[in-house]
Backbone bond lengths (Angstrom), bond angles and torsions (degrees), N, CA, C in turn:
res aa  C-N    CA-C-N  psi(-1)  N-CA   C-N-CA  omega(-1)  CA-C   N-CA-C  phi
1 M - - - 1.452 - - 1.513 109.63 -
2 R 1.330 117.25 137.17 1.447 122.45 -177.64 1.516 108.29 -117.37
3 A 1.340 116.10 131.97 1.457 120.69 176.08 1.507 107.77 -112.41
4 A 1.328 117.79 122.73 1.451 121.81 -175.25 1.515 110.99 -115.80
5 A 1.337 116.23 148.51 1.458 122.09 175.41 1.524 106.25 -144.97
6 G 1.355 115.85 97.93 1.454 119.30 -178.11 1.508 110.51 65.09
7 S 1.331 117.03 -120.35 1.464 121.47 -179.58 1.520 111.55 -90.85
8 L 1.340 117.03 12.05 1.458 122.23 -179.70 1.515 110.01 -107.49
9 E 1.337 115.83 143.70 1.460 120.68 177.50 1.519 109.28 -142.86
10 V 1.329 116.05 119.38 1.463 121.15 178.42 1.525 108.85 -88.03
11 L 1.330 115.77 128.79 1.462 122.58 -178.92 1.528 107.60 -115.94
12 R 1.322 115.50 100.99 1.459 120.91 -172.07 1.525 111.82 -76.46
13 A 1.335 115.43 137.49 1.464 120.77 178.64 1.523 111.06 -61.10
14 A 1.328 116.67 -36.55 1.460 120.41 -176.11 1.531 112.54 -66.28
15 A 1.329 117.70 -18.87 1.467 120.59 -177.30 1.517 113.39 -89.99
16 R 1.331 118.26 -4.99 1.458 120.69 -175.63 1.536 111.50 -80.26
17 T 1.303 115.18 138.54 1.457 121.03 179.99 1.536 109.87 -93.37
18 P 1.325 119.15 123.59 1.470 120.16 178.37 1.521 111.18 -74.47
19 V 1.322 115.28 137.20 1.469 121.36 176.46 1.522 107.48 -119.36
20 A 1.334 116.34 118.43 1.467 120.70 -178.47 1.519 110.86 -73.04
21 W 1.336 116.36 143.00 1.458 121.52 176.09 1.529 109.27 -70.82
22 K 1.325 114.88 149.57 1.467 119.51 -179.71 1.514 112.30 -62.03
23 N 1.353 117.07 -31.67 1.466 119.76 -179.10 1.523 113.01 -85.56
24 G 1.337 116.77 -0.37 1.455 120.46 177.97 1.505 114.86 76.36
25 G 1.336 117.75 6.61 1.462 120.63 -175.11 1.508 115.94 -85.03
26 G 1.330 117.11 -4.10 1.457 118.85 -179.29 1.510 110.80 174.54
27 L 1.317 115.94 -164.93 1.461 121.13 177.53 1.518 109.47 -151.43
28 T 1.334 115.44 160.34 1.460 122.26 -177.25 1.515 110.22 -129.43
29 R 1.330 115.50 141.66 1.463 121.99 172.55 1.528 108.30 -121.07
30 E 1.310 116.19 122.28 1.464 120.60 -179.78 1.528 110.28 -74.74
31 V 1.319 115.91 131.06 1.465 122.06 176.73 1.521 110.16 -91.47
32 A 1.339 116.99 -50.38 1.466 122.06 -179.87 1.514 108.42 -160.59
33 V 1.338 115.10 153.35 1.461 120.54 178.39 1.519 108.56 -147.82
34 H 1.333 115.66 149.91 1.465 120.94 176.29 1.515 108.95 -136.37
35 P 1.353 116.54 133.33 1.458 128.27 -7.43 1.529 111.37 -63.11
36 R 1.319 115.58 154.30 1.466 120.22 -178.83 1.527 110.47 -56.96
37 G 1.322 115.20 137.80 1.454 120.31 178.35 1.512 114.96 83.00
38 S 1.344 117.98 1.43 1.463 120.78 -178.66 1.522 111.30 -65.95
39 D 1.326 115.81 146.65 1.456 120.02 172.57 1.525 109.04 -91.43
40 L 1.330 116.82 -174.06 1.465 120.04 -175.24 1.521 113.42 -68.39
41 D 1.317 117.50 -14.62 1.457 120.34 179.43 1.533 112.89 -94.20
42 G 1.345 117.12 -12.85 1.452 118.73 -170.03 1.510 116.87 -121.09
43 F 1.328 119.01 -2.16 1.457 119.08 -175.22 1.525 112.07 -75.47
44 D 1.342 115.51 152.70 1.464 121.96 166.22 1.519 109.33 -84.73
45 W 1.341 115.36 -45.29 1.466 120.56 173.81 1.521 109.33 -145.82
46 R 1.327 114.18 155.96 1.472 120.16 -178.44 1.521 109.07 -148.44
47 V 1.315 115.98 135.09 1.462 122.59 176.33 1.521 107.72 -119.67
48 S 1.325 116.74 132.30 1.458 120.54 -178.94 1.520 110.32 -146.69
49 I 1.324 115.34 163.83 1.460 122.72 174.04 1.524 107.24 -121.73
50 A 1.331 115.20 128.74 1.464 120.15 -175.60 1.518 111.04 -120.39
51 E 1.322 115.29 153.88 1.464 122.42 170.52 1.524 107.30 -113.55
52 I 1.329 116.50 119.91 1.464 122.13 178.73 1.521 107.40 -101.71
53 R 1.319 116.56 117.71 1.459 120.46 -173.44 1.521 113.42 -104.41
54 V 1.321 117.29 -30.21 1.468 120.85 -179.49 1.526 108.83 -137.20
55 A 1.326 116.00 161.30 1.462 121.52 179.59 1.525 110.23 -68.88
56 G 1.345 115.00 147.43 1.451 119.02 177.11 1.512 112.08 169.45
57 P 1.337 117.88 175.06 1.465 121.89 -179.87 1.524 111.42 -80.85
58 F 1.342 115.33 154.94 1.459 121.33 171.94 1.525 108.71 -84.94
59 S 1.332 115.44 157.02 1.466 119.96 172.25 1.524 109.38 -67.61
60 V 1.325 115.63 152.57 1.462 121.91 179.18 1.528 108.87 -93.55
61 F 1.345 116.29 134.14 1.463 122.28 179.56 1.529 109.17 -129.57
62 P 1.338 118.23 88.27 1.466 120.49 179.55 1.532 110.97 -60.76
63 G 1.333 115.74 139.29 1.454 121.00 177.54 1.513 115.16 79.19
64 I 1.337 116.85 6.40 1.463 121.81 -177.20 1.525 109.92 -112.92
65 D 1.329 116.67 137.22 1.459 121.53 169.53 1.521 108.22 -98.38
66 R 1.344 115.78 136.61 1.461 120.57 -175.44 1.523 111.42 -119.37
67 R 1.318 115.16 142.46 1.457 122.93 173.43 1.521 107.32 -132.69
68 M 1.329 116.63 137.33 1.461 120.05 -173.82 1.515 110.11 -143.44
69 A 1.332 115.74 135.76 1.458 121.62 175.87 1.522 109.02 -129.53
70 V 1.319 116.90 140.99 1.459 121.80 178.22 1.526 109.35 -84.47
71 L 1.316 116.39 126.46 1.461 122.05 178.18 1.529 111.84 -93.07
72 R 1.327 116.02 -37.51 1.465 121.74 -179.56 1.522 109.06 -144.44
73 G 1.338 115.76 139.55 1.452 120.69 177.21 1.516 112.64 90.46
74 A 1.328 115.22 -167.83 1.464 122.40 179.84 1.519 108.02 -135.07
75 L 1.330 116.24 136.46 1.450 121.74 -172.98 1.527 110.40 -130.16
76 S 1.329 116.20 130.36 1.457 121.19 171.31 1.523 107.59 -90.01
77 L 1.341 116.74 122.25 1.459 121.74 -174.67 1.522 110.21 -124.64
78 A 1.330 116.44 125.95 1.471 122.21 177.87 1.522 108.38 -119.65
79 V 1.342 116.13 125.91 1.469 121.97 -175.66 1.519 109.54 -122.19
80 G 1.334 116.37 127.59 1.447 121.50 171.68 1.514 115.50 58.79
81 G 1.312 117.40 33.40 1.452 120.64 178.23 1.514 114.80 80.09
82 R 1.339 118.28 -0.21 1.459 120.34 177.66 1.524 110.20 -79.12
83 P 1.341 117.91 160.78 1.466 119.66 178.31 1.524 111.66 -57.31
84 A 1.319 115.92 144.94 1.455 120.87 -178.91 1.530 110.91 -67.17
85 V 1.330 115.41 147.29 1.459 122.06 173.48 1.520 107.38 -118.89
86 T 1.332 116.18 155.23 1.459 121.11 178.26 1.516 109.66 -101.44
87 L 1.323 115.79 125.54 1.457 122.21 178.71 1.517 109.83 -108.56
88 T 1.320 116.22 135.88 1.463 123.80 176.05 1.528 107.50 -131.93
89 P 1.335 118.22 176.76 1.466 119.15 176.67 1.525 114.11 -60.74
90 E 1.325 117.45 -19.00 1.462 120.28 178.95 1.531 112.61 -87.23
91 S 1.327 117.73 -9.18 1.466 121.70 -177.23 1.524 111.34 -78.37
92 E 1.335 115.70 153.96 1.454 119.87 169.84 1.530 108.80 -69.43
93 A 1.327 115.10 157.82 1.458 119.72 179.52 1.523 110.69 -63.55
94 A 1.326 115.88 142.09 1.463 121.48 174.19 1.520 109.08 -85.74
95 E 1.343 116.25 143.81 1.455 121.84 177.86 1.523 109.02 -128.05
96 F 1.333 116.89 134.26 1.457 119.99 -179.56 1.525 109.69 -161.44
97 P 1.331 117.14 153.64 1.468 120.63 178.65 1.523 111.32 -73.73
98 G 1.325 115.45 144.87 1.457 120.01 -178.36 1.512 114.02 -65.44
99 E 1.359 117.26 -18.43 1.469 120.02 178.97 1.523 112.47 -78.18
100 A 1.331 116.98 -19.12 1.469 120.56 -173.68 1.529 110.97 -70.14
101 P 1.340 117.09 143.18 1.467 119.27 172.06 1.527 109.45 -70.32
102 V 1.319 116.13 126.89 1.458 121.83 -176.70 1.515 109.14 -131.64
103 S 1.331 116.31 135.13 1.463 120.75 173.63 1.522 108.74 -129.99
104 A 1.323 115.04 148.36 1.459 119.94 -176.31 1.519 109.58 -138.49
105 E 1.330 115.18 149.15 1.464 121.41 178.83 1.517 109.52 -140.23
106 P 1.343 118.12 119.13 1.465 119.84 173.84 1.525 109.85 -65.15
107 L 1.310 116.04 138.29 1.461 120.95 179.89 1.522 107.66 -102.10
108 G 1.317 115.37 96.95 1.459 120.19 -176.93 1.519 110.27 93.82
109 A 1.324 117.21 -112.64 1.464 122.69 -176.48 1.529 110.71 -76.90
110 P 1.335 117.75 162.07 1.464 120.47 173.72 1.531 111.69 -55.88
111 V 1.311 115.56 154.01 1.466 122.73 -175.65 1.522 109.97 -111.22
112 T 1.328 116.13 139.10 1.463 122.17 171.04 1.515 108.18 -107.37
113 D 1.333 116.14 127.90 1.465 117.92 -179.57 1.526 111.58 -133.18
114 L 1.336 113.78 159.37 1.461 123.00 179.63 1.521 107.62 -107.17
115 N 1.323 117.07 129.18 1.459 122.06 -175.84 1.520 111.36 -121.68
116 V 1.324 115.67 134.55 1.462 122.35 174.50 1.521 107.07 -123.88
117 M 1.339 116.33 123.25 1.455 121.39 178.55 1.524 109.05 -121.91
118 T 1.328 116.95 130.67 1.462 121.58 178.66 1.522 109.78 -127.59
119 R 1.326 115.68 138.98 1.459 119.63 177.66 1.520 108.03 -77.81
120 R 1.315 115.73 119.00 1.458 122.99 -166.63 1.526 113.39 -54.86
121 A 1.307 119.05 -36.69 1.462 121.45 -175.78 1.526 112.64 -82.07
122 R 1.329 117.46 -7.03 1.459 119.11 -171.85 1.519 115.04 -118.64
123 C 1.331 118.44 -27.74 1.459 119.31 -176.90 1.520 110.46 -161.31
124 S 1.314 115.46 171.59 1.460 122.24 178.97 1.522 107.73 -137.64
125 A 1.333 116.80 165.34 1.462 119.45 -174.99 1.514 111.69 -150.93
126 R 1.314 114.09 164.57 1.465 122.20 173.33 1.530 107.50 -136.56
127 L 1.330 116.37 139.32 1.465 123.00 178.15 1.517 108.25 -128.34
128 A 1.333 117.19 124.17 1.464 120.66 -177.23 1.528 110.19 -145.27
129 R 1.322 114.93 147.99 1.466 121.83 176.01 1.525 109.02 -90.00
130 R 1.327 116.99 132.84 1.455 122.30 -179.12 1.537 109.22 -128.68
131 F 1.327 115.95 168.41 1.464 121.06 -179.07 1.526 110.91 -129.18
132 A 1.314 114.68 143.95 1.461 121.71 169.65 1.522 106.74 -114.36
133 R 1.335 116.02 91.60 1.466 119.69 -179.52 1.519 109.96 -81.50
134 A 1.294 116.61 -46.68 1.455 121.57 171.62 1.528 105.09 -119.78
135 T 1.312 116.69 -82.62 1.462 121.29 173.55 1.519 108.85 -132.89
136 A 1.320 116.28 124.66 1.459 121.69 175.53 1.521 108.46 -98.37
137 V 1.321 115.44 144.02 1.461 121.19 -179.06 1.518 109.06 -108.11
138 L 1.322 115.85 134.09 1.459 122.18 179.77 1.521 108.46 -126.96
139 E 1.324 116.04 125.90 1.461 121.97 175.00 1.519 107.58 -119.51
140 P 1.340 117.81 92.48 1.466 121.36 -173.35 1.528 112.11 -56.65
141 R 1.347 115.30 133.60 1.465 122.02 179.15 1.512 111.79 -119.21
142 A 1.314 116.55 -14.35 1.463 120.78 -175.60 1.521 110.80 -87.96
143 D 1.342 115.52 166.79 1.459 119.69 174.47 1.522 110.57 -62.91
144 T 1.325 116.23 -39.90 1.466 121.56 174.94 1.520 108.38 -135.83
145 T 1.322 116.18 133.94 1.460 122.41 175.85 1.519 108.01 -122.21
146 L 1.330 116.13 132.51 1.457 120.59 174.72 1.519 108.99 -121.27
147 L 1.299 115.18 135.95 1.460 122.56 175.90 1.519 107.31 -113.84
148 V 1.328 117.74 125.96 1.465 122.64 178.45 1.521 108.19 -113.97
149 A 1.315 116.85 118.48 1.462 121.93 -175.85 1.520 110.71 -79.31
150 V 1.323 115.96 140.58 1.456 121.54 172.07 1.529 109.97 -99.31
151 A 1.326 116.74 -24.73 1.464 123.21 176.08 1.528 107.16 -142.25
152 D 1.326 116.94 178.36 1.460 121.28 -175.98 1.528 111.09 -64.37
153 L 1.343 115.94 128.90 1.452 122.59 -178.37 1.521 110.51 -131.22
154 L 1.322 115.16 155.23 1.456 122.75 170.30 1.519 106.77 -117.98
155 V 1.328 116.59 124.56 1.462 121.47 -177.37 1.523 108.70 -118.64
156 R 1.328 115.48 129.61 1.468 121.68 176.52 1.518 108.68 -117.88
157 C 1.339 115.79 121.10 1.464 122.74 176.30 1.526 107.32 -133.42
158 A 1.330 115.81 122.50 1.464 120.87 -177.89 1.526 108.72 55.20
159 D 1.326 117.56 -122.17 1.470 120.67 -178.41 1.523 112.39 -96.41
160 A 1.330 118.05 3.51 1.461 121.35 -176.37 1.523 111.17 -97.46
161 E 1.339 115.99 141.07 1.460 122.71 173.64 1.518 106.81 -126.07
162 L 1.330 116.65 118.36 1.454 121.96 -171.22 1.514 110.73 -125.65
163 S 1.330 116.48 137.41 1.463 122.06 177.48 1.522 109.50 -101.98
164 L 1.332 116.26 131.46 1.453 122.07 177.22 1.514 109.60 -118.40
165 S 1.324 116.18 134.68 1.458 122.10 172.00 1.529 108.44 -96.19
166 A 1.325 115.83 172.56 1.463 120.31 -178.78 1.525 111.35 -54.88
167 L 1.336 116.15 129.50 1.457 128.01 178.91 1.525 114.17 74.37
168 D 1.351 118.21 0.00 1.459 119.49 166.02 1.523 108.43 -66.07
169 A 1.320 116.20 156.03 1.462 121.05 177.91 1.522 109.93 -128.09
170 L 1.319 115.61 153.99 1.459 122.32 175.21 1.517 107.82 -125.28
171 R 1.322 116.41 122.86 1.461 122.03 176.91 1.521 108.68 -97.66
172 I 1.325 115.86 126.27 1.454 121.86 -174.61 1.518 108.57 -121.63
173 G 1.328 117.01 127.42 1.461 120.35 173.41 1.518 108.75 -80.68
174 R 1.307 117.21 -147.99 1.463 120.01 178.73 1.526 108.99 -82.66
175 A 1.335 114.48 69.74 1.462 121.60 -179.49 1.520 109.51 -87.41
176 G 1.319 115.36 173.50 1.459 119.42 176.26 1.514 111.13 -84.90
177 R 1.292 115.41 -153.79 1.461 122.75 -175.69 1.527 111.23 -66.55
178 C 1.336 115.96 135.10 1.461 121.75 176.95 1.524 109.07 -121.71
179 T 1.321 116.53 149.32 1.458 121.20 173.00 1.527 108.38 -118.80
180 I 1.325 114.93 142.52 1.460 121.81 -176.32 1.515 108.15 -125.80
181 T 1.328 116.26 125.48 1.457 121.84 -176.00 1.521 109.54 -126.40
182 A 1.326 116.55 134.32 1.464 120.78 175.28 1.522 109.56 -72.73
183 R 1.321 116.77 139.78 1.466 121.25 178.60 1.525 111.41 -68.39
184 S 1.336 115.62 -31.11 1.461 119.96 -179.23 1.519 109.00 -148.56
185 G 1.329 116.61 117.01 1.462 120.86 178.84 1.513 111.58 64.55
186 A 1.321 115.99 -139.15 1.456 121.84 178.96 1.524 109.25 -102.57
187 A 1.320 116.53 148.24 1.455 120.36 -179.76 1.517 110.13 -143.77
188 A 1.322 116.03 144.21 1.461 121.67 177.26 1.519 109.49 -92.16
189 F 1.324 113.70 154.07 1.456 120.31 169.66 1.525 107.52 -148.20
190 Y 1.323 115.95 162.74 1.458 120.59 178.40 1.527 109.51 -109.73
191 L 1.311 115.01 135.83 1.446 122.37 -179.51 1.526 108.75 -109.84
192 I 1.315 115.75 123.32 1.465 122.28 178.09 1.518 107.82 -115.90
193 E 1.333 116.22 122.25 1.461 121.79 177.72 1.516 108.40 -114.17
194 I 1.335 116.12 128.12 1.457 121.34 -177.48 1.526 108.45 -121.40
195 F 1.328 115.52 126.92 1.455 122.66 -177.61 1.519 108.76 -112.64
196 Q 1.339 115.55 122.62 1.455 120.57 -174.09 1.529 109.10 -147.09
197 P 1.353 120.20 130.95 1.452 125.59 0.09 1.519 111.50 -67.35
198 W 1.335 116.22 170.50 1.457 121.04 -173.12 1.516 111.04 -54.51
199 Q 1.329 115.58 136.38 1.457 121.81 176.53 1.522 107.34 -153.48
200 S 1.313 116.42 165.52 1.461 119.93 176.73 1.507 108.69 -65.84
201 L 1.341 116.83 139.03 1.445 121.20 -179.99 1.528 110.00 -70.07
202 P 1.341 117.82 138.11 1.463 119.67 173.47 1.513 110.41 -69.69
203 P 1.323 118.53 162.88 1.460 120.45 178.63 1.526 110.89 -60.02
204 S 1.337 116.83 147.18 1.461 121.20 176.29 1.503 109.40 -65.88
205 S 1.327 115.89 145.09 1.468 119.72 178.11 1.516 109.77 -86.79
């Protein structure tokens, strides 16, 4: 179920349909895709949350740039024959081309991760972890901005006040200034900025 308010759209975690991987190693839930309804061969960009349960290779996506952040657990990730690195929720997002051979292994418990895929010839993206210790301010600059909550958040944009639970997402068009407040203490969230048509990314704020 999607709740919209002007240029805002709430994408609830509870409404996502899990799709099991063909190899049985995990499952994926789509958060958002453009154009809407696109399959894996036709999207410009796609955001999803996956659960990795066993070690194995990633699917190959020619022409796609990938960004991935670990939301829960610890993951050993090896890209293009380079030594594996360990990703945790405290790590910066990993970036790699979809053509590269990639293998991953959960370290201990299954891993939940956030994935951003962009078709290289059509758009570009940025994925970053942010914090709302008291109130964080967001001034969207991208064509599309998505915020993925890690804990309960309150988001105010223009005249709208929206509550997000863990793993809910908020899709923001070219809205004005937004404020993000943690419901209790400090809370992390992930900020995804998508620029379309493709252009050089502006400097990080």
